[in-house]
C-alpha positions as CSV (number, residue, x, y, z in Angstrom):
1,Y,-0.1,0.2,-0.1
2,P,2.5,2.7,-1.1
3,G,0.2,5.5,-1.3
4,S,-1.2,7.6,1.7
5,V,-3.9,9.8,2.9
6,N,-4.1,11.8,6.5
7,I,-7.2,12.8,8.0
8,A,-8.1,14.6,11.2
9,L,-10.6,13.1,13.3
10,E,-12.1,14.6,16.5
11,N,-15.1,13.5,19.0
12,P,-16.4,16.8,20.1
13,A,-18.5,15.1,22.7
14,A,-17.3,15.0,26.3
15,I,-18.3,11.3,26.2
16,S,-16.1,8.3,25.2
17,R,-17.3,6.3,21.8
18,Q,-16.9,2.8,21.0
19,D,-17.0,1.3,17.5
20,E,-17.9,4.6,16.0
21,L,-18.4,4.0,12.1
22,I,-16.9,7.5,10.3
23,Y,-17.8,8.1,7.0
24,L,-15.5,9.6,4.5
25,D,-16.3,11.0,0.8
26,I,-14.6,9.2,-1.5
27,S,-14.6,12.3,-3.4
28,K,-13.4,14.4,-0.5
29,I,-10.4,11.8,-0.1
30,K,-9.4,12.2,-4.0
31,A,-9.6,15.6,-4.0
32,A,-6.6,15.5,-0.9
33,Q,-5.2,12.5,-2.9
34,P,-6.5,12.0,-7.0
35,T,-4.9,8.5,-7.1
36,F,-6.9,7.1,-3.9
37,N,-8.1,3.6,-4.8
38,P,-11.3,2.6,-2.7
39,A,-10.7,-1.4,-3.6
40,A,-7.1,-1.3,-2.2
41,F,-6.8,0.7,1.0
42,V,-6.1,-0.2,4.8
43,A,-6.9,2.2,7.4
44,F,-4.7,3.0,11.0
45,A,-4.7,5.3,13.5
46,G,-1.2,5.4,14.8
47,K,0.3,2.1,14.7
48,T,-3.3,0.2,15.4
49,E,-5.1,-1.1,11.9
50,L,-8.9,-0.3,12.0
51,P,-11.4,-2.4,10.1
52,G,-12.5,-0.3,6.9
53,Q,-15.1,-1.4,4.1
54,A,-15.8,0.5,0.8
55,I,-19.5,1.4,0.7
56,D,-22.2,1.5,-2.6
57,A,-24.7,2.9,-0.7
58,D,-26.8,3.6,-3.7
59,G,-26.4,0.6,-5.5
60,D,-24.9,2.3,-8.8
61,G,-21.8,-0.2,-8.7
62,S,-19.3,2.1,-7.3
63,P,-18.7,3.0,-3.9
64,E,-19.2,6.5,-2.5
65,K,-17.8,6.2,0.7
66,I,-15.1,4.4,2.7
67,A,-16.5,3.4,6.1
68,V,-13.7,2.9,8.8
69,L,-14.1,1.7,12.5
70,A,-12.9,3.6,15.8
71,D,-12.7,4.2,19.3
72,F,-12.5,7.5,20.5
73,T,-12.2,9.0,24.5
74,A,-13.9,12.0,25.5
75,N,-13.1,14.8,23.3
76,Q,-10.3,13.0,21.6
77,Q,-8.4,14.0,18.5
78,Q,-7.2,11.1,16.4
79,Q,-5.1,11.3,13.0
80,L,-6.2,8.4,10.5
81,T,-4.0,7.4,7.7
82,L,-5.5,5.5,4.8
83,F,-2.3,3.9,3.2
84,F,-3.5,2.7,-0.5
85,A,-2.5,0.8,-3.8
86,E,-3.1,2.6,-6.9
87,T,-4.0,-0.2,-9.0
88,S,-5.5,-3.6,-8.3
89,A,-8.4,-5.0,-5.7
90,K,-6.9,-5.9,-2.3
91,M,-8.6,-5.6,1.1
92,R,-8.2,-7.1,3.8
93,D,-10.5,-9.5,6.1
94,Y,-11.9,-8.5,9.4
95,P,-14.0,-10.3,12.0
96,K,-17.7,-10.0,10.7
97,R,-19.8,-8.1,12.7
98,T,-22.6,-7.3,10.7
99,Q,-24.8,-9.1,8.2
100,A,-27.8,-9.0,6.0
101,E,-29.5,-11.6,3.7
102,I,-32.3,-12.9,1.9
103,A,-33.2,-16.6,1.4
104,H,-36.0,-18.1,-0.3
105,K,-36.8,-21.7,-2.0
106,F,-35.7,-23.1,-5.1
107,G,-37.0,-26.4,-6.6
108,G,-40.8,-26.1,-5.3
109,H,-43.9,-25.0,-6.6
110,F,-47.1,-22.4,-5.1
111,E,-49.9,-24.1,-4.4
112,N,-53.0,-22.3,-3.1
113,R,-50.5,-19.5,-2.0
114,K,-48.1,-21.9,-0.1
115,Y,-44.9,-22.9,-1.6
116,I,-44.6,-26.5,-1.5
117,G,-41.1,-28.5,-1.3
118,G,-38.1,-27.0,-2.3
119,E,-35.1,-26.0,-0.3
120,F,-33.6,-22.5,1.2
121,R,-30.9,-20.6,-1.1
122,N,-29.6,-17.2,-0.5
123,V,-29.7,-14.7,-3.0
124,T,-28.5,-11.1,-3.5
125,S,-32.0,-9.7,-5.1
126,L,-35.7,-10.9,-5.1
127,R,-38.8,-9.4,-7.0
128,V,-41.4,-11.0,-4.7
129,P,-43.5,-13.4,-6.9
130,P,-47.1,-12.5,-7.3
131,E,-48.6,-15.8,-5.6
132,H,-46.4,-15.0,-2.2
133,T,-48.1,-13.8,0.9
134,D,-47.6,-13.9,4.8
135,H,-47.1,-17.3,6.0
136,S,-46.2,-18.8,2.1
137,Y,-43.3,-20.4,3.4
138,F,-41.4,-19.4,0.6
139,I,-38.7,-16.6,2.0
140,R,-36.7,-18.1,5.1
141,Y,-37.9,-16.3,8.2
142,E,-40.3,-14.2,5.9
143,G,-38.3,-11.6,4.5
144,P,-34.8,-9.9,4.6
145,G,-32.5,-10.0,8.0
146,W,-29.9,-7.9,8.8
147,E,-27.7,-8.2,12.3
148,S,-25.0,-6.7,14.3
149,D,-23.0,-8.5,16.8
150,K,-25.6,-7.2,19.3
151,V,-29.4,-7.2,17.7
152,G,-30.8,-8.9,14.7
153,Y,-33.9,-7.6,13.0
154,R,-36.3,-8.7,10.1
155,F,-39.0,-7.2,8.1
156,Y,-41.9,-9.3,6.6
157,L,-41.8,-8.7,2.9
158,D,-45.4,-8.8,2.1
159,W,-48.8,-7.0,2.8
160,R,-47.6,-6.8,6.6
161,N,-44.4,-5.2,6.0
162,A,-43.3,-4.6,9.3
163,T,-40.0,-4.9,11.5
164,D,-39.2,-7.6,14.0
165,I,-36.4,-8.2,16.2
166,F,-34.2,-11.1,17.0
167,G,-32.6,-10.9,20.3
168,K,-29.1,-12.6,20.4
169,T,-27.3,-14.0,23.2
170,T,-24.0,-14.4,21.4
171,P,-22.2,-11.8,19.4
172,E,-21.5,-14.1,16.6
173,M,-23.5,-13.9,13.3
174,V,-26.8,-15.9,13.7
175,L,-29.4,-15.3,10.8
176,Q,-27.7,-17.8,8.2
177,N,-29.1,-20.3,10.8
178,V,-32.5,-18.9,11.4
179,G,-35.4,-20.7,9.9
180,L,-33.8,-23.7,8.1
181,D,-36.4,-25.9,9.2
182,G,-39.0,-23.5,6.8
183,F,-41.3,-22.7,10.0
184,D,-41.0,-20.1,12.8
185,S,-39.5,-22.3,15.4
186,Y,-37.5,-19.1,16.0
187,H,-40.3,-17.8,18.2
188,E,-39.0,-20.5,20.8
189,M,-35.6,-19.6,22.8
190,S,-32.5,-21.5,21.4
191,D,-28.9,-21.2,21.6
192,W,-28.1,-18.0,19.3
193,G,-31.5,-16.2,21.1
194,M,-35.0,-15.8,19.5
195,D,-37.8,-13.7,17.9
196,I,-38.2,-11.6,21.0
197,L,-41.6,-9.0,19.4
198,K,-45.1,-9.6,18.9
199,V,-45.9,-7.2,16.0
200,G,-49.7,-7.8,15.3
201,E,-51.3,-5.2,13.4
202,S,-48.6,-2.5,15.1
203,L,-45.8,-0.6,13.8
204,G,-43.6,-3.4,15.3
205,I,-40.1,-1.4,15.9
206,G,-39.5,1.5,13.4
207,S,-41.5,0.1,10.4
208,I,-42.5,3.0,8.1
209,G,-46.0,4.2,7.3
210,M,-48.3,6.9,6.7
211,W,-50.7,8.9,9.6
212,H,-54.1,8.8,8.3
213,D,-57.6,9.3,9.6
214,G,-56.5,8.6,13.0
215,K,-54.1,5.6,12.5
216,A,-50.7,4.5,11.4
217,H,-50.9,2.6,8.1
218,R,-47.9,0.5,7.0
219,V,-46.9,0.0,3.1
220,A,-49.2,-2.7,2.6
221,K,-51.0,-2.2,-1.1
222,T,-48.4,-2.3,-3.7
223,D,-48.2,-3.1,-7.5
224,S,-44.6,-4.9,-6.7
225,L,-42.1,-5.5,-3.8
226,R,-38.3,-6.0,-4.9
227,S,-35.3,-6.4,-2.1
228,D,-32.0,-6.0,-2.6
229,V,-28.6,-7.0,-0.3
230,L,-26.7,-4.0,-1.5
231,A,-23.9,-4.7,1.3
232,N,-23.1,-7.9,3.3
233,G,-19.8,-6.7,5.2
234,A,-17.6,-6.9,8.0
235,I,-18.5,-3.4,9.4
236,Y,-21.4,-2.3,7.7
237,S,-24.5,-4.0,6.0
238,Q,-27.8,-2.7,4.2
239,I,-30.7,-3.9,2.4
240,R,-32.5,-1.7,0.1
241,T,-36.2,-2.4,-0.6
242,V,-38.2,-1.0,-3.5
243,Y,-42.2,-0.4,-2.9
244,S,-43.8,0.6,-6.5
245,G,-47.2,1.7,-6.4
246,W,-47.8,2.1,-2.8
247,E,-51.8,3.0,-2.2
248,I,-52.9,4.8,0.5
249,A,-55.5,7.8,1.2
250,G,-56.6,7.7,-2.4
251,E,-52.9,8.5,-3.7
252,T,-50.1,6.4,-4.8
253,Y,-46.7,6.3,-4.3
254,N,-43.3,4.9,-5.1
255,L,-41.3,3.7,-2.2
256,I,-37.2,3.4,-1.8
257,S,-36.3,2.2,1.7
258,D,-32.4,1.8,2.9
259,L,-32.2,-0.1,6.1
260,S,-28.7,-0.4,7.5
261,I,-26.7,-1.5,10.4
262,T,-23.3,-1.0,11.6
263,A,-20.8,-3.2,13.6
264,G,-20.9,-2.8,17.8
265,S,-24.0,-1.4,17.4
266,R,-27.7,-1.5,18.1
267,L,-29.1,1.0,15.9
268,T,-30.6,0.5,12.3
269,R,-30.5,3.7,10.3
270,H,-33.7,3.9,7.8
271,D,-33.3,6.0,4.9
272,V,-36.6,6.6,2.7
273,Q,-37.5,8.0,-0.4
274,I,-40.8,8.6,-1.5
275,S,-42.5,10.4,-4.6
276,G,-45.3,12.5,-5.1
277,N,-44.5,14.6,-1.9
278,P,-46.6,12.9,0.8
279,E,-47.8,15.3,3.7
280,N,-46.4,12.6,6.3
281,L,-44.6,9.7,6.6
282,C,-44.8,7.8,10.1
283,T,-42.9,5.2,12.2
284,G,-43.2,4.1,15.9
285,I,-43.6,1.0,18.3
286,V,-45.7,-1.5,18.9
287,K,-47.5,-1.1,22.1
288,H,-47.2,-3.6,25.0
289,P,-49.6,-3.5,28.4
290,E,-46.5,-4.2,30.4
291,T,-44.4,-1.3,29.5
292,R,-43.8,2.4,30.2
293,L,-43.4,4.7,27.3
294,L,-40.5,7.2,28.2
295,N,-39.3,10.6,26.9
296,K,-41.0,11.8,24.5
297,S,-38.1,14.0,23.9
298,V,-38.4,16.9,20.9
299,N,-36.1,19.7,22.5
300,A,-32.7,17.7,23.0
301,G,-30.5,19.6,20.2
302,S,-31.3,18.3,16.5
303,W,-32.5,14.7,17.4
304,G,-35.3,13.4,19.9
305,Y,-36.7,10.3,20.5
306,L,-39.6,7.7,21.3
307,A,-39.1,4.8,23.3
308,T,-40.7,2.4,25.6
309,F,-39.1,0.1,28.3
310,G,-40.3,-2.9,30.2
311,K,-41.2,-6.7,30.1
312,Q,-42.4,-6.7,26.7
313,S,-40.3,-9.2,25.1
314,L,-41.5,-13.0,23.9
315,N,-39.6,-13.9,26.4
316,A,-41.6,-12.1,29.1
317,D,-38.2,-10.0,29.9
318,N,-37.1,-6.7,29.6
319,L,-36.2,-5.1,26.6
320,G,-36.3,-1.4,25.5
321,M,-37.0,-0.1,21.9
322,A,-36.6,3.6,20.5
323,V,-37.1,5.4,17.6
324,L,-34.6,8.3,17.1
325,F,-35.6,11.2,14.6
326,R,-34.7,14.9,13.8
327,Q,-36.5,17.3,15.6
328,A,-36.5,19.2,12.0
329,D,-38.9,16.5,10.7
330,F,-41.0,16.3,13.6
331,L,-45.1,16.9,13.2
332,S,-46.4,14.9,16.3
333,F,-46.5,12.1,18.5
334,E,-49.8,10.0,17.9
335,S,-50.9,6.9,19.5
336,D,-53.6,4.0,17.8
337,D,-55.2,1.0,18.9
338,H,-51.3,-0.9,18.2
339,S,-48.9,1.6,18.4
340,E,-46.9,4.6,19.9
341,V,-45.9,6.9,16.9
342,V,-44.5,9.6,15.4
343,V,-45.4,11.5,12.6
344,L,-42.3,12.9,10.6
345,K,-42.0,15.2,7.4
346,P,-40.0,14.4,4.5
347,K,-38.4,17.0,2.9
348,N,-37.9,17.0,-1.2
349,G,-39.1,13.1,-1.0
350,K,-36.6,11.9,1.8
351,L,-36.4,11.0,5.4
352,Q,-34.0,9.2,7.5
353,Y,-34.7,8.0,11.2
354,Y,-32.9,5.3,13.6
355,F,-34.7,2.6,15.7
356,L,-32.9,0.0,18.0
357,A,-33.7,-2.7,20.4
358,A,-32.1,-3.6,23.7
359,W,-32.9,-6.7,25.0
360,E,-31.8,-7.9,28.9
361,L,-30.4,-11.4,27.5
362,E,-27.6,-9.8,25.3
363,P,-24.2,-10.0,26.7
364,G,-23.8,-7.4,29.0
365,G,-27.3,-6.3,28.0
366,I,-29.4,-3.4,29.6
367,R,-31.6,-4.8,32.4
368,T,-32.8,-1.5,33.9
369,E,-35.1,1.7,32.9
370,S,-32.7,3.8,34.4
371,E,-29.7,1.9,32.3
372,F,-31.8,2.1,28.9
373,M,-32.5,6.1,29.5
374,K,-28.9,6.6,30.3
375,Y,-27.9,4.8,27.1
376,L,-30.1,6.6,25.2
377,D,-29.0,9.8,26.2
378,D,-25.8,9.2,25.5
379,L,-26.9,8.2,22.0
380,V,-28.3,11.4,21.6
381,E,-25.6,13.6,23.0
382,K,-23.4,11.4,20.2
383,M,-26.0,12.0,17.6
384,N,-26.0,15.7,18.1
385,Q,-22.6,16.0,18.2
386,P,-20.9,13.4,15.5
387,V,-17.2,13.1,15.0
388,T,-15.8,15.8,12.9
389,V,-13.4,14.6,9.7
390,N,-11.0,17.6,8.2
391,F,-8.7,16.6,5.2
């Protein structure tokens, strides 16, 4: 790796950061060092090699960002050096701490909207066949899945279109082994963990919808659904889903959803693009009787959150859930029969928010409401004061 470029990083927050994913624009790296090659680089802070990954978040075939995983003490400044080879492709292997996947059956056939026979294979892209619906036994665990070393998620790739949580008792990658029997035995505790959320008709955790006539409507009626694994890397993984012809409230929209997760983090980032300038989009958290609704905070700097905590897992133990949103996008907090809801306003057809789940049985898990509140407040402080990057 003969070439190099130096980058100054600073943690402006008075709290430490562990497993912070730093995104570096390749265009800015190339402005500083025109021969930089994102296919052959290695990142160092001093003598310590840091895991790195090139990211093509828009799926156009060429990466636009480099991600590097770093730790910071409070208010720490660090110099990051990217060493690179100008030609060829050679990337280092790093421990796999994120995963995204879609698997469906091959070799069988649909009969009365159930898939008979066949065996599961992983794919990087799936256009959902018209015969498919809920409980068709065609897609392994009923949709795409993504995970970090902390937690896993999935969503139902059908008319339900709601996000669910896989609680993990191990930092290992587990999704590749979930649901292989073709049924939903993952609702029972196993050696890796289990599905810990009852979603029902709700927004589950962080599902996208629209607030209309006093309730949250999920993305249910569409012309077509297509899902792609855009990244399945050591430190960053991403799933893109395209919903064509979403019919809601007398209008039709096209919606693109990008769900991503990073190493060492419980957070899923949701980047949404929607046509047709809707009045609102909404997201939220399933309502459960044994829980408390926590801070509905909208004045804590640029990020606010909606959160719940209590004995709301399917294992009857403590689970904290939160949705984090930009205050600038906030319209209102609402509630319907199934969900606690935050209503948001897309800007120029775009919206970004985060959601997370924290289960007490994770290794080193959060067990009390006060621990969960401290975790959320620290998280918001970090989001309000992102790491600065200077070339």
